[in-house]
C-alpha positions in Angstrom: 90.9 75.9 141.8 92.7 74.1 139.3 90.8 76.6 136.3 92.1 79.7 138.6 95.1 78.7 138.5 95.3 77.4 134.8 93.8 80.5 133.6 96.6 82.6 136.1 99.0 80.9 133.9 97.6 81.4 130.3 97.3 85.4 131.6 100.6 85.4 132.4 102.0 83.0 128.9 99.7 85.6 127.0 101.6 88.6 128.4 105.6 87.1 128.5 105.0 86.3 125.1 106.1 89.6 123.2 109.2 89.8 125.8 109.9 86.5 124.6 109.3 87.0 120.9 111.5 90.0 121.3 114.2 88.0 122.7 114.2 85.6 121.0 114.1 87.7 117.6 116.8 87.9 115.1 115.3 91.2 113.8 117.8 92.7 116.5 120.4 92.8 118.6 122.9 94.1 121.6 121.1 97.3 122.7 118.6 97.8 119.9 116.9 95.3 121.5 117.1 95.8 125.4 115.4 99.3 124.1 112.8 97.2 122.7 112.7 95.3 125.6 113.0 98.5 128.3 110.0 100.1 125.9 107.3 97.2 126.1 108.3 97.4 129.9 107.7 101.2 130.1 105.4 102.1 128.0 103.1 98.9 127.3 102.7 96.4 124.7 101.8 99.5 122.5 106.1 99.3 122.0 105.5 95.5 121.1 103.6 96.3 117.9 105.5 99.7 116.9 108.9 96.8 117.4 106.5 94.2 115.3 106.5 96.9 112.4 108.8 99.0 112.5 112.6 96.2 113.6 114.8 96.8 112.9 115.2 100.8 113.1 118.5 100.9 111.6 120.5 98.4 108.9 122.6 96.0 109.5 126.2 96.7 108.4 127.8 93.2 108.5 126.0 90.6 107.9 127.3 87.0 108.9 
């Protein structure tokens, strides 16, 4: 039974990993980050692959 719980935990962690990467990323912010998260929820993990390759969509005009 313990192996099953560990397996479920690992699968959940792997499933949540792209969301955590986008949430903690500094590549995008605000509404663009929300758009990427919604794309991952409704489209699938392919959106995360596009995020890794394409983000940010627009260059940031203001640099801190």
